[in-house]
C-alpha positions in Angstrom: 93.7 337.7 99.0 91.8 340.0 96.5 89.0 342.2 97.6 85.4 341.0 97.0 85.0 343.1 93.8 87.8 341.2 92.1 85.5 338.5 90.7 83.4 341.2 88.9 86.5 342.5 87.0 87.3 341.5 83.4 90.3 339.2 82.9 92.4 342.2 81.8 91.4 344.2 84.8 92.2 341.2 87.1 95.7 341.1 85.6 96.1 344.8 86.4 94.7 344.3 89.9 97.1 341.5 90.6 100.1 343.6 89.3 99.1 346.4 91.6 98.5 344.0 94.5 102.0 342.5 94.2 103.7 345.8 95.0 103.5 346.4 98.7 106.3 348.9 99.4 107.9 351.9 97.8 111.4 352.9 99.0 112.1 356.6 99.2 115.8 357.2 98.6 116.3 360.1 101.0 113.6 360.4 103.6 115.8 362.9 105.5 115.5 365.4 102.7 111.7 365.1 102.9 111.4 365.4 106.7 111.4 369.2 106.7 108.7 369.2 104.0 106.6 366.9 106.1 107.1 369.1 109.2 106.3 372.2 107.2 103.1 370.7 105.9 102.0 369.8 109.4 102.6 373.3 110.6 100.8 374.9 107.7 97.8 372.6 108.1 97.7 373.4 111.8 97.6 377.1 110.9 94.6 376.4 108.6 95.9 378.6 105.7 94.8 377.0 102.5 97.3 378.6 100.1 100.2 377.7 102.4 98.9 374.1 102.8 98.8 373.9 99.0 102.4 375.1 98.6 103.6 372.8 101.3 101.7 369.9 99.7 103.2 370.6 96.3 106.7 370.9 97.7 106.4 367.5 99.4 104.9 365.7 96.4 107.5 367.3 94.1 110.2 365.8 96.4 108.5 362.4 96.5 108.0 362.3 92.7 111.7 363.1 92.2 112.7 360.3 94.6 110.4 357.8 92.9 111.4 359.0 89.4 107.8 360.0 88.6 106.7 362.9 86.4 105.4 365.8 88.4 101.8 366.0 89.5 100.0 369.3 90.2 98.5 369.6 93.7 95.3 371.5 94.4 94.1 372.0 98.0 90.6 373.2 98.4 88.7 374.2 101.6 85.7 372.1 102.8 85.2 368.6 101.4 82.2 368.1 99.2 79.6 365.7 100.5 76.3 364.0 99.6 74.2 361.1 101.0 77.1 358.7 100.3 79.7 360.6 102.4 82.5 363.0 102.0 85.1 363.1 99.1 88.6 363.2 100.6 90.7 363.4 97.5 90.6 363.1 93.7 93.3 362.1 91.1 92.8 363.3 87.5 95.1 361.6 85.0 93.6 363.4 82.0 94.9 366.8 83.1 98.3 368.0 81.9 100.2 367.6 84.2 98.0 365.1 86.1 96.2 366.8 89.0 95.6 365.7 92.5 93.0 367.5 94.6 92.5 367.2 98.4 90.3 369.0 100.8 91.7 370.3 104.1 88.4 370.8 106.1 85.6 368.4 107.0 82.3 368.9 105.3 80.1 368.7 108.4 81.9 371.1 110.8 84.5 372.8 108.6 87.3 371.7 110.9 90.8 371.3 109.6 91.4 367.6 109.2 93.9 365.8 111.3 97.5 365.9 109.9 97.9 362.1 109.5 94.5 361.9 107.7 95.5 364.7 105.4 98.9 363.2 104.7 97.4 359.7 104.1 94.9 361.3 101.6 97.7 363.1 99.8 99.7 359.9 99.6 96.6 357.9 98.5 96.0 360.2 95.5 99.8 360.2 94.7 99.7 356.4 94.6 97.1 356.6 91.8 99.6 358.7 89.9 102.3 356.1 90.7 100.0 353.3 89.4 99.7 355.0 86.0 103.1 356.6 85.7 105.4 354.4 87.8 103.9 350.9 87.4 102.4 351.8 83.9 99.1 350.3 84.8 96.1 351.0 82.6 93.8 351.4 85.6 94.4 352.1 89.3 92.5 349.8 91.7 92.3 349.9 95.5 94.1 346.7 96.2 95.6 345.4 99.4 99.0 346.2 97.9 97.9 349.7 97.1 96.9 350.3 100.8 100.1 348.7 102.0 102.2 351.1 99.8 100.2 354.0 101.2 100.9 352.9 104.8 104.5 352.3 104.0 105.1 355.7 102.5 103.3 357.4 105.5 105.4 355.4 107.9 108.6 356.4 106.2 107.7 360.1 106.0 106.3 360.4 109.6 109.3 358.5 111.0 111.8 360.7 109.2 110.0 363.8 110.5 110.2 362.4 114.1 106.4 362.0 114.3 104.8 358.7 115.5 103.4 356.8 112.5 100.2 356.0 114.6 98.3 358.6 116.5 98.3 357.9 120.3 95.8 358.8 122.9 96.8 360.6 126.1 97.3 357.2 127.7 99.6 356.1 124.9 97.1 353.8 123.2 97.0 353.6 119.4 94.0 355.4 117.9 
């Protein structure tokens, strides 16, 4: 079921949307090789050191790009998220850069706190999926479709499971949050 904005798209955009929506999973060929990179990223983020988080993010995305046969993407990790009346910006993909660039922020705008690891990872993967739409699926545009979000969740689940981390954060009582 397409999202509400689908009806406002041109016919060409609707074809792109449907092509993106049809792809719901991405299979990584060796999640075991990526597990230490996921764990390293979690540790660097917990330490709150931006340059180390940027290096760990780049290493993880380099590994994912190799496994998905995608050209490399440059990763930039900045400190506090920018915000305005509409909310906070979590990530940004820039296809016009050479190589394409992905920017994420590691601290919240309001309090300057380091974001939760799963949120950071999901944002990193979200921006990588825009890269995948252009370079892997060869789409002319990258839409937020149900398939797009399913691919994001699938990649996060594969990586977190491989690293021995629960894919869903749990409360102290064991309830999903």
